[in-house]
N, C-alpha and C positions, 0 to 999 in steps of 0.2 A: 651580427652573427652570433648564434648561440651554439654551444658545444656541450656534450656530455661524454663522460668516459666510463667504461666498464672494466674493472680490474679483477684479478684473482687474488687469493689470499697470500700466495707465495711471492708475488712481485707487485710493486706499485706501478709498473709499466702497463698501461691498459692494453687489452687484447682487442678492444673495439672503441672507436671514436665516432660519435654521431654529430652531425652539423645541420642546423636549420638556418634559413635565411643566409645561405653561404656566400652569395654574390661572387662566386668564382667566375672567371672569364669563360666565355662560351667555347664550346668545342666545334671544330669545323673539319669535316671529312676524317674524323678519327684522330685529328691532331689538335694541338692547342694554338690559339691565335695570339697568345701572349708570349712574352719573352721569358717569364719565370715559370717554374714547374710547381704543380700542385701535389707532386708525389711526396710521400713520407717514407723514410727508410724503414723497410721491414713490413710495410703495410700495402694492401691492395685497395684501390679506390673504387667505390661504387657511387654513382651520382645520378640524380634526376633533376634536370634543369627545368626552370619554370618556362612554360611555353607561352608564346604570344607577346611577351614583354621582357625587358631586361631585368636582371637581378633575381633574387630569391633562390628557390631550389633547395634540395636536401642532399646530403651525402653521408656515406658510411666508409670509414677506414677499418678494414679487418686485417689482423695479422696474417702474414703470408703462410704461416705454418698451419693455418686452419683451411680445411677444404670448403670454401665458400662459393656459392653460385647465386647470381642475381636472378630474380624472378620477374619476368616480363608480364606486366598487367596493364591493359589498355583502359585507362580511366582519365581522360582529359580533364584538367582542372583540379585534380587531386594531387597535392604535393606530398606524395608518399612513396617511399622506396622500401622494397622487401628483399632480403637476402636469406638464403637457406644455408646453414652451417651444418655440415655432415657430422653426426655424432661419432665418437670414438669408443672402441672397446664395447660394441653392441649397445651403446647408449643411443637414446632417441635424438633425432635431428633437432636443431634449434632454429626457429623461424624468427628473424630479427627484422624489425621495421622501425623506420624513422619518419615522422610526419610533422608537417607545419600546417597549422590551422589559423588562417588570418582572422583578426578580430571580427570582421564583418563578412564572413564567408556565407554565401548563399545556401539556402536549405537544400537546393538541388545537388550541390557539390557535396554537402554533408551526407546525403543519401547515397551518393556514389561511393564515398569512403566506407559507410556502414556496409554496403553490399560487398565491397572489396574485402573488408575484414571478415565478413561472414563466410566468404568463399574460401579463405585460407586459414581460418581459425581452427581447423580440424587437427592442426599440429599439436602433439602432446606437450611441447615446450615452446611457448610464444613469448617474445619480449617486444614491447612497443614503447618507444621513447619519442619525445618530441615536445614542441611548443604548441599548446592547444588554445591559449587565450580565452579561457572560460573562467573569469575571476569570480563569478557569483556562486560557484560550486562550493558547498560546505562539505569537505571530505570526511570529517569526523561523523557527521550525521547522514552522509550520502544523500544530500538534498541540494536543490538549486532553485533560484528564483525564476530564471528565464526558461522558456519552453525549449530553446535550442540546447541548453545545458542539461535539462532533464532528459532529453532524448539521447544525449551523449552518454549519460549515466546508465540509461536503459540498455544501450548498445553494449557498453562494457560488461554489464551484468549478463546479458544474453550470450556473450562470447566468453564468459567465465574468466574475466580479467580483474585483477586486483591492483590497486595502486601501492607501490612500495614506498616511494618518497617523492617529494615535489621540490622544485626549485622556486624559492620565493623571489618576488620582484616588487620593488617599491613603485607604486603608482602615485601620480600627483593627487594630493589631498586625500589619500587613502592609506590605510595600513598595508603591510606586506600581504600580497595575495599569491596564490599558487597557480602558475601558468605552465611551467615545464613539468612533465610527468614521466614517470617510469612505471609501466604496467606489465605484469606477467600473469600467466595462467595459474590459477589456484590448483592445489592438489586435487586430483579426481579420486572418487571413492573406489576402493578396491574390495571386491567381495571377500569377506573373512571366511575362515573355516569354522563351521558349526561344530562345536565340541560335544562329545557324548554326554558330559556332565550337564551342559546347558540344556540338552534335550530332556535328560532325566528330571531336571528341575522343573521344566515346563509341564511335563507329564504329571508330576506330583502336585502341581498347583491347579490341575483341572477341576472345574466345578462339576461334581457328580450329579447335580440337579439339572444340568443343562440337557437339552435334547440331542439325540444323535442325528447325523446327516444321512444322505441317501445310501452311503456305504454300509449302514447298519452297525457301525462300530461305536459302542456307547462310551462316553467319557469315563464312566466308572470302571469299565474293563481296562481301559488304557492306563488309568491311574493305578490300579492294582498290579498291572504288569509293567510298571515303569522301568524297573531294572532290566527286564528282559527285552523291552522294546527300544531302549535308548540307543543302543549301538546300531541296529539295522536302520532305524529311522534317521540317525545322524548321517549314515552313508547315503540314504536316499535323498535327504535334504541337500547335502553337499553336491551330489551329482546333478540334482535338479537345478541348483543355483548356477553351477559352472557351465552347464550346457544350455541353460535358458528354457529347458523343456518342463512343462507342467503336466502331471498325470491327469488323464481325462476325468477320473473320479473326483478330483478336486474342483472341477468346473461344474459339477452338478449341484442342484439345489432343490430342496423341497420348500415350497412357498406356502406358508400358513397365514391366513387372514386373522388379524387381531382387531377386535372392535375398539374404536377410539371414542366416539361420541355419536349422539343422535340416534335415529332409528336404525335398528339392526337389519331392516329390509333394504336399506340403501347401501350398495357396494362401495360408494365413495366414503362411507364412514368407517371403513376398515383400513388398517395399515398392514402392508405385506411384510412378513418376516421371513427371511431366507435362512434355511437351515442347511449348512454345508458340512463337508467332511471335517472331522476333528483334527486328523493329522494335517490336512491342508491349512486349517486355521493356525496351527502351531507354526507352520512354515511361513505363513503370512506375517505372523508376529515377529519372527526372526528378521525377515527382510525389512519390515516397517521400522523396527527399532534401530537397525543400522542406518537406514535412510534418515530417520529423524535425528539421530546423533550427528550424522554428517551435516545436516542443515543447521543444527544448533551450535556446531563447533565453528561457526563463522563462515560456512561455505554455501549458504543459501538464504532464502527468505526467512527461515526460522531465526536467523541471526539479526534481523532488523529490529531496532529499538522500538519501533512502533507496533511490533507484533506482540500481543499479550496472550492471545488464545492458544491453548494446546502447547504451552511452554512451561517447563519446570521452573518453579519460583515465580511464575506470573499468574495473574488472576484478574477478575473484574475489578478488584480493589486497586491493584497496581495500575490498571488502565485508567480508572477514575482519578487517581492521584496525579498521574501524568497529564491527563486531560485538563484537570482543574488548574494545574500549575501553568500550562501553556495559555489557557484562557485568561487567567488573572494577570499574567505578564502582558498580554496584548491589551487588556482593558486598562491596566495601569499606564500603558504607553499611549492611550487615547485612540487605539485602533478598533475598528468594527470587527465583530466576530460573527461569522455565519456557521451554522452547524447543520450537517446533513446526516440523517439516520437512514440506514438501509436494512432491509430484511429480505433475504433471498427465499422465494417460495420454492419448495421442493428442490433445494440446491443439490442434494446428493443424487437426485433422480435425473438431473440435467447436466452433470459434469461431462464435458467433452473429453473423450478418451485420448484423441489425437493431441489436444492441447495439453492434457496432463503429461503425456509422454514427452512432448516438446519441452515442457518446463523441467521435467526430471533430467532430460539430456543437457539442457542449458546449465543446470546446477551441478553438473559434474558426475552423474552416475555412470558407472562403467557399462560396457557393452553387454556383459552377461546379465546384469540386473535389469537393464532396459528390455532385453529380450525376454526375460522371465516375466516381467510385468505385462509386456505386450501379449505374450501367449496366455497369461492368466486372465486377461480381459477378453480374449478372443475365443469364440466357439463355445460359450457357456450355454447350458441347457437347464431348464427348470420344469417342474410339474407342480400342480396344485394338490394340496393335501388338506382335506376337511373331514374331521371325525373318523379318521382311519381310512377313508376312501381317497384314492389318488387318481389323477388324470394321466393321460399319456405324456411322454416327454415332448417338449417343443423347444426350439431355439429361442433364446431370450432376445427380443429385438432391442431392448434397452437394459443395460446392466446397471442397476442401482447400487451405489456404494454405501447406502445407508447402514445396512446391517453387517457390512464387511469391515475389516480392520483398517481400511484406508480413509475413514471419515476425517480424522484429524489432519492427515496429510493433504487431502483435498481442500480442507478448510483453510489451511495456511496458504496454499497456492492460489485459491480463489480470492482470498482477502487481499493478498499482495498484488495480484493481477488487476483487481478492480481499483485498488488504491492508486495504481499506476495510471490506469486509463482515465480515471476521474480526477487524478491529482488531488486527492483528499489529504492535503497537508495544511495544517494550521499556519505554517510559515508563509504559505502562498495565498492565504485568504485576504 
């Protein structure tokens, strides 16, 4: 039997006790078949017995002064129990779960647990505790040797869960490993208020040599009128962000072909450059900077140690040094090293918008920001402009992110997604 306690700062008496492998006597018709009681004074018992065989099971003891309600979830084979604790004084509810993962649990049961977690992880405050028996996970690096453990890590990331601490256990012929885990939801991003001074600073930094968008507002004019435009634009930006609505003018683009190489008579030798609204670009920069800061503060893929691109203080040099260090360590240990190089063709032209939105949601973006990004990607229109002549407006069948502010964000998510799919980790080669 393994137990964990959760206390508050004012008292050492726990408000919650969780038990795995409880081996409590079975229940029969709502009563106990044993002579002794499982009740604890001042606590309410929630339990889920192991079905089909004796022993095992999980249980939660919650203090009676909490308004707690058990959640019925049909998932045979999954030893997991969920209880919802109602929040006090307008606070959010807490979803508390306890789980036991046997050492050799089948993949089919794992998938049932992942599906169960996905269905209930919408709670703003989720706590998951239990004995997961995944000793090969390296929590400091967030890596694992076995496929089952890597899938567990991926599920925890997708459901925005972070490990707070682990209970070490000594295994035969091995050092202490971490099997018992306490995981909680990480803080989600909250849309900040765009200050008037921040807008003024962006306007003063505009490049006057850049071209204007379809709205006909030249960057030079906006830079000259920075003091006058800062306040009204800050109001528009804040309202747009909070409501998730994007002005239609910000979705329009003049597409100008720029010759890259080869014969000028071949259309494939030109690169399309999208010229969009300057006020819209400033709004994009505000949202992008907040998202990137959120990711790099340890809340997303930008916090991964293996990510060197588009991160402050990281570069090709730091990537090469890290790579060289790992390779030399493996060679010194007498292990073989396989290296795979990938280059994505037209990566920004083929980014899946639905996948991008799913990743942003999984990494904790708030509802307003997700709605804004979704509306920003939807319903865009463009027209071709060559030597002053323009075509008629048409809906853009594919929205390329190449010339927009989201290139670095897409790069981080694309790289981390492909690294997961292909398991490109030198540790596992």
